C-alpha positions as CSV (number, residue, x, y, z in Angstrom):
1,M,31.3,8.8,-36.2
2,K,27.5,8.1,-36.4
3,T,28.2,4.4,-35.5
4,K,30.1,5.4,-32.3
5,L,27.3,7.8,-31.4
6,L,24.7,5.1,-31.9
7,Y,26.7,2.6,-29.8
8,A,27.1,5.1,-27.1
9,F,23.4,5.8,-27.1
10,I,22.4,2.1,-27.0
11,A,24.9,1.5,-24.2
12,G,23.5,4.4,-22.2
13,F,20.0,3.2,-22.7
14,V,20.8,-0.4,-21.6
15,A,22.6,0.9,-18.5
16,L,19.7,3.1,-17.6
17,A,17.2,0.3,-18.1
18,L,19.2,-2.1,-15.9
19,T,19.5,0.5,-13.2
20,A,15.8,1.2,-13.2
21,C,14.8,-2.4,-13.0
22,S,17.2,-3.5,-10.3
23,A,15.8,-1.5,-7.4
24,D,13.5,-3.4,-5.1
25,E,10.8,-1.0,-3.8
26,D,9.2,-1.5,-0.4
27,P,5.5,-2.4,-0.5
28,A,3.1,0.5,-0.3
29,M,-0.4,0.7,1.2
30,R,-3.4,3.0,1.1
31,V,-6.8,2.9,2.7
32,R,-10.2,3.3,0.9
33,N,-13.3,3.8,3.0
34,D,-16.5,2.5,1.3
35,R,-18.6,3.0,4.4
36,G,-20.9,5.9,5.3
37,T,-18.9,6.9,8.4
38,K,-15.3,7.8,9.3
39,A,-12.7,5.0,9.9
40,N,-9.4,4.9,11.8
41,V,-7.1,2.3,10.5
42,Q,-4.0,0.8,12.3
43,I,-1.4,-1.0,10.3
44,K,1.2,-3.1,12.1
45,T,4.1,-4.6,10.3
46,S,6.1,-7.7,11.2
47,G,9.1,-5.3,11.5
48,G,7.5,-3.7,14.6
49,S,6.3,-0.5,13.0
50,T,2.8,0.8,13.4
51,I,1.1,3.3,11.1
52,N,-2.1,5.0,12.1
53,I,-4.3,6.5,9.4
54,N,-7.1,8.4,11.2
55,D,-10.3,10.1,10.1
56,V,-10.6,8.5,6.7
57,E,-13.8,10.0,5.5
58,P,-16.6,8.1,3.7
59,N,-15.7,7.3,0.0
60,Q,-12.1,8.7,0.5
61,T,-8.9,6.9,-0.6
62,T,-5.7,8.0,1.2
63,G,-2.3,8.3,-0.4
64,Y,0.2,5.4,-0.4
65,Q,2.6,4.9,2.5
66,N,5.6,2.6,2.4
67,V,5.6,-0.4,4.8
68,S,8.1,-3.1,5.5
69,E,7.9,-6.4,3.6
70,G,6.3,-9.2,5.6
71,V,3.1,-10.0,7.5
72,I,0.8,-7.0,7.9
73,E,-2.0,-6.8,10.5
74,V,-4.7,-4.2,9.8
75,T,-7.4,-3.2,12.3
76,A,-10.1,-0.6,11.8
77,S,-12.2,1.4,14.3
78,I,-15.3,2.6,12.6
79,Q,-17.4,5.5,13.8
80,N,-20.6,4.3,15.5
81,E,-19.7,0.6,15.1
82,P,-19.2,-1.7,18.1
83,V,-16.9,-4.2,16.1
84,S,-13.4,-3.5,14.9
85,P,-12.8,-5.6,11.8
86,A,-9.2,-6.9,11.3
87,T,-7.3,-8.8,8.6
88,N,-3.7,-10.1,8.0
89,F,-1.8,-10.5,4.8
90,H,1.7,-10.8,3.4
91,A,3.2,-7.7,1.7
92,S,5.9,-8.2,-0.9
93,K,8.4,-5.8,-2.4
94,N,7.4,-4.0,-5.6
95,N,3.7,-4.3,-4.8
96,T,1.0,-1.8,-3.8
97,Y,-2.1,-2.7,-1.7
98,T,-5.4,-1.0,-1.0
99,V,-7.1,-1.9,2.4
100,V,-10.8,-1.5,1.8
101,V,-13.1,-0.7,4.7
102,A,-16.1,-2.5,3.1
103,A,-19.7,-1.4,3.4
104,G,-22.0,-4.1,4.8
105,D,-23.1,-5.4,8.1
106,P,-21.0,-6.4,10.0
107,P,-18.1,-4.2,8.7
108,T,-15.2,-6.0,7.1
109,L,-11.8,-5.3,5.7
110,R,-10.4,-6.7,2.5
111,V,-7.1,-6.2,0.7
112,E,-6.9,-5.5,-3.0
């Protein structure tokens, strides 16, 4: 009886582990603003979607948002700045990314 129960427990655990590992999650992104002024960030995916994350306060990090896998174009409009920094990168499934509006002159974006 104990052996059957042990085998059932092991089989259930293996089935659960395989199910949990098999799902491919979409990439997720968030924005961190390291500057002293607000930033508005636009995220364009190769799938045609656009996500606008507006009014990211200084030293704030937003929550994650799912995006489509592929090439991502990011542009930021920063309060009181004449330039709008931009960057491109490839987002892959099962990964998370942080777009950083970096402090400095001129303003830049980097992806972590």
